[in-house]
N, C-alpha and C positions, 0 to 999 in steps of 0.2 A: 705588326703591320707597318710597312714603310709609309712615310708621310705622303709620298706621291700617290698612294692608294687611298688616302683619305678623300672624302667628298665634301665635308662641311668644315670650313675653317672659321672658327669663332674667336673673336678678339675682345680683350678688355680694352677700354679706352685710355684711361690715364696710365702713363708709364709704358704703354705698348704702341698705340697709334699716335698719341700725343705725348711729347716729352714734358710732362706736367708735374712731376713729383715736387721739384723745388718750388715751382710757382704755387702749387696747392698748399704747401706748407706756409709759404709767404702769405697766402690768402688768410689762413687761420690766424697767423700772427698779427696781421693788420686788423682783423675783426676784434681780437682781444685788446689790442692797443686802443682802438677807437671807442671801445666800451669802458676803458679805464680799468681793465681786469689784469691780473698778474699774467706775465708771460709764461709760456710752457716750453720746456726744452725740445728742440727739434728731434732729438733722439727719441723722445716719447711719441711724437707724431709718426715718425718713421716706423717705430715698433708696432704701432696699431694701424698703419696705413692700409687702405683697401676696403675698409668696412663702409657701410652706409653712412653718409655724412651726418645725418641726425644722430646716429649711434655714436659717432666720433665726438660730436659736440656734447652729448650726455657724458661721455667718458672724460672729456676735458673739463667739463663743468664740475664733475665730482672731484677731479684731481686738484682744481684750483679753488674749490669752495664757492662756485657761482650759484646764484639762485635759479629757480626754475624759470623765472621771468627773464633773466639774463641769457639762459640757454635758449629760450624761445627767440629772443632777439638775435642771437648768433645765427640761428637757422634763417631768420628773416633777412639778415644782412648778406648772407652768403651769395645769393644770385647777383646782387648789385656789385659786390666787391670782385666777383669773378670777371665782370665786364671790364675791370680796370687792368687786368693782367694779360700779357701778350702770349696767349696760347697759340700754338702753331701746329697745323696738320701738314707735315712735310709732303711736298709734291711727289717725292719718290714713293712714299707710302700709298698715296692715292693711286698712282700708276700701277703699283704692284697689286693692289686689291682689285683694280679694274682688270688687270691681266688675268687674275684668278677667275673672275667671272667669265671672261672671254674664252677661257679654257674649260668652261662648264663645271667649275667648282662652285659650291655654294658658300656664301660669305655671311657671317653673323656678327653681331655686336652684343656683348653681355657686360653691362656696366653697373657699378654701385651708385651711379648718379641717378637723380630723379629725372623725370621727363623734362621739367623746366630747365634744370641745370644742363642736361645733354643738349637741348635745343639752343641754349646760349652758346655752348662751345661750338656746335655745328655752325651757327651763324657767324661767330667770331673767326673761325678757321676756314670757312667755306667748304666744310665737309658735307657732301650731299647724303641725305638719308637713303636715297635711291641706290647708293653704293652697296647696301646690305639687303640680303634677302629677308633677314629677320633681325629685329632690334628689341632688346629687353632691358628696361630700366627697373628701378626699385618700385615704380608705380604699376608695373605690368603684372606682377606676380608676388604673392606674400612671402615667398621663401627666397632668401638672399645668401650669397656667399658668406661664410664657408659651408653652408648647408649644400649637400649634393643635390638637393631637390631644386636648387636654382636652375639646374639643367633640364628639369622635366619638360618645360615647353619646347625646348630645342630638340629633345629626343622625340617628342610627339610630332613636331614639324618634320623631323628627319624620316620618321616612320611613314608619314603621309606622302613623302616623296620617294619611298621605296628603299631606304637604307637604314642602317642600325647605328646605335651609339658608338660602336667601335670604328665607325667611319668618320667620327667627329674628333677634332683636335682643338684644344683651347690654348690661346696665347695669353699669359698673364705675367705680372711682375712681382707678385707677392707669394710667399709660401703659406702664410697663415690664412689667407683668404682664397687666392686663386688655385694654388696647387691642392690645398685641402679640399676645396669644393669638388675638384675632379676625382679625388680619391674617395670622397664621401658619397658619390653617386652609386646607385645599385650595380651599375656596370662601369668599372673604372674608365674614365675618359682620358685619352692621350693628352699630354701637356708639353708645351714649350715655354721655358722660363726666359723672360726678357729682363736683362740687367739694365736698370735705368735710375737707380737711386734708393730702392728699398732693400732688396736682398742682393747679395753678391753672388758671383759665379760659384765661389766655394760653398756658400750656404745652400745654394740650389743642389750642388753635388752631394753635400752632407744629407740633404733631405731626400736623396734617391733619384734625382733627375739625371738622366744620362748626359754626358758632356756634349754629345752631338745635338742635344735638344736644349742647349743653353746659348743664348745669343745676346749681344749688346744691342741697345735700342737702335743705333745707327745701322746695324747689320740686317735689320728686318727685311728690307726690300730684296737684298741679294739672297738672303736665306729663302725667301719665297720663290724667287726666280730660279734658284737651284732646284727646288722641288718641281717646278713647272717644266724645267728642261728634262728632268728625269722622266716625267710622264710622257713628254713628246718623243723622247728617244725610244721609250718602250713601245709606244704606238707605232713609230716608224719601223721598228724591227718586226712587229707583228704584221704590219702591212706587207713588208718584204717577204715574210714567210708565206703569207696567203698567196702572193703572186707566184712564188716558186711552186 
């Protein structure tokens, strides 16, 4: 199914709508530094990026030999340290998502952030929650990426609005979390890979993503506008045929 025939466009937050991979790695590094804990190679962070933040801290703690108390403190510090970093939601991304809504597409957000963490980023960047028809954080549902069951609430929402999982497409920046989750759902969900610092174009290709479904972070708005133009062109041709 071509992307212009999709009805529900679902986006990851970090690395897709917000160019935050570098900043989020910096956040982890700052937390470890302030706790006086050993540093962790950025390559380690990138390798495991995209998982639930508390799971990431558990993994980091195990790697550097941190105590359970120190891991708990990492989680407690994360929201405050996030506020110190210059997260930006590009105006171009906002306008593209708003245009999707105006063309009667549905827009969703599926993130591995918690409710509190997401609200902070939305407040920092001016991202309105009303931009999305459905938002899901790790607090909304017990199943998280890379489990395909993370998409269960979205499929149920789609069914309630009269369309099927094959009408959904997910935009993600990681193979291990985002792509795998779409593949692990009971009906494979279409996927667009966004290159923003975790996986490269070549890695997405090697993982089976079509070249036409791999984009750079900066190209997201134009990619969405191209899909919208295809839809309006098809609608225009259909109207012409009806008149004839």
